[in-house]
C-alpha positions as CSV (number, residue, x, y, z in Angstrom):
1,X,13.5,-156.5,-77.2
2,X,12.9,-152.9,-76.1
3,X,9.6,-151.6,-74.8
4,X,8.1,-148.5,-76.4
5,X,8.8,-146.7,-73.1
6,X,12.5,-147.6,-73.3
7,X,12.7,-146.5,-76.9
8,X,11.0,-143.2,-76.2
9,X,13.4,-142.6,-73.3
10,X,16.3,-143.1,-75.6
11,X,14.8,-140.7,-78.1
12,X,14.2,-138.2,-75.3
13,X,17.9,-138.3,-74.5
14,X,18.9,-137.8,-78.1
15,X,16.5,-134.9,-78.3
16,X,18.1,-133.3,-75.2
17,X,21.5,-133.8,-76.8
18,X,20.3,-132.1,-80.0
19,X,19.0,-129.1,-78.1
20,X,22.2,-128.7,-76.2
21,X,24.2,-128.9,-79.5
22,X,21.9,-126.3,-81.0
23,X,22.5,-124.1,-78.0
24,X,26.2,-124.5,-78.3
25,X,26.0,-123.7,-82.1
26,X,24.0,-120.5,-81.4
27,X,26.4,-119.5,-78.6
28,X,29.1,-119.5,-81.3
29,X,27.4,-116.3,-82.7
30,X,29.5,-114.1,-80.4
31,X,32.8,-115.5,-81.8
32,X,31.5,-115.4,-85.3
33,X,30.3,-111.8,-85.0
34,X,33.7,-110.7,-83.5
35,X,35.6,-112.4,-86.4
36,X,33.2,-110.9,-89.0
37,X,33.7,-107.4,-87.5
38,X,37.5,-107.9,-87.6
39,X,37.4,-109.1,-91.2
40,X,34.8,-106.7,-92.4
41,X,32.2,-109.4,-93.3
42,X,28.5,-108.7,-93.1
43,X,26.4,-110.6,-90.6
44,X,24.6,-112.4,-93.4
45,X,27.2,-114.1,-95.5
46,X,25.4,-115.9,-98.3
47,X,28.6,-117.6,-99.6
48,X,29.2,-119.2,-96.1
49,X,25.5,-120.1,-95.8
50,X,25.9,-122.0,-99.1
51,X,29.0,-123.8,-97.8
52,X,27.2,-124.8,-94.6
53,X,24.2,-126.1,-96.6
54,X,26.4,-128.0,-99.1
55,X,28.3,-129.6,-96.2
56,X,25.1,-130.6,-94.5
57,X,23.7,-132.1,-97.8
58,X,26.9,-134.0,-98.4
59,X,26.8,-135.5,-94.9
60,X,23.1,-136.2,-95.3
61,X,23.7,-138.0,-98.5
62,X,26.4,-140.1,-97.0
63,X,24.0,-141.1,-94.1
64,X,21.1,-141.6,-96.5
65,X,19.0,-139.0,-94.8
66,X,16.2,-136.8,-96.4
67,X,18.2,-134.1,-98.1
68,X,15.2,-131.7,-98.2
69,X,14.6,-132.0,-94.5
70,X,18.3,-131.5,-93.7
71,X,18.3,-128.4,-95.8
72,X,15.3,-127.1,-93.9
73,X,16.9,-127.8,-90.5
74,X,20.2,-126.2,-91.5
75,X,18.3,-123.2,-93.0
76,X,16.7,-122.7,-89.6
77,X,20.1,-123.1,-87.8
78,X,21.6,-120.5,-90.1
79,X,18.7,-118.1,-89.5
80,X,19.0,-118.6,-85.7
81,X,22.7,-117.8,-85.8
82,X,22.1,-114.7,-88.0
83,X,19.4,-113.4,-85.7
84,X,21.6,-114.0,-82.7
85,X,24.4,-112.1,-84.3
86,X,22.0,-109.2,-85.1
87,X,20.8,-109.2,-81.5
88,X,24.4,-109.0,-80.3
89,X,25.2,-106.2,-82.6
90,X,22.1,-104.2,-81.7
91,X,20.3,-104.9,-85.0
92,X,18.0,-107.5,-83.7
93,X,14.2,-107.7,-84.1
94,X,13.5,-107.8,-80.4
95,X,11.9,-104.7,-78.8
């Protein structure tokens, strides 16, 4: 049987992995932006956002996760990527 400390350490490792994966996903903004420029696609691509959300919901359903929470999480990830693409293109909200 695990102690609470051991369980929390395991959760901490998972959290660290999640943050690294989010960083990796946001870092893809450069490649995405370049491809969008080459193909004449706007930074915010609602149809692709829908595809990403539907894919996330499908996976969440298979894993019996809270679909509403997964939609929120992926909505945040999409917004983070859009903001990063805007920053890279000079359209960002940063001063």
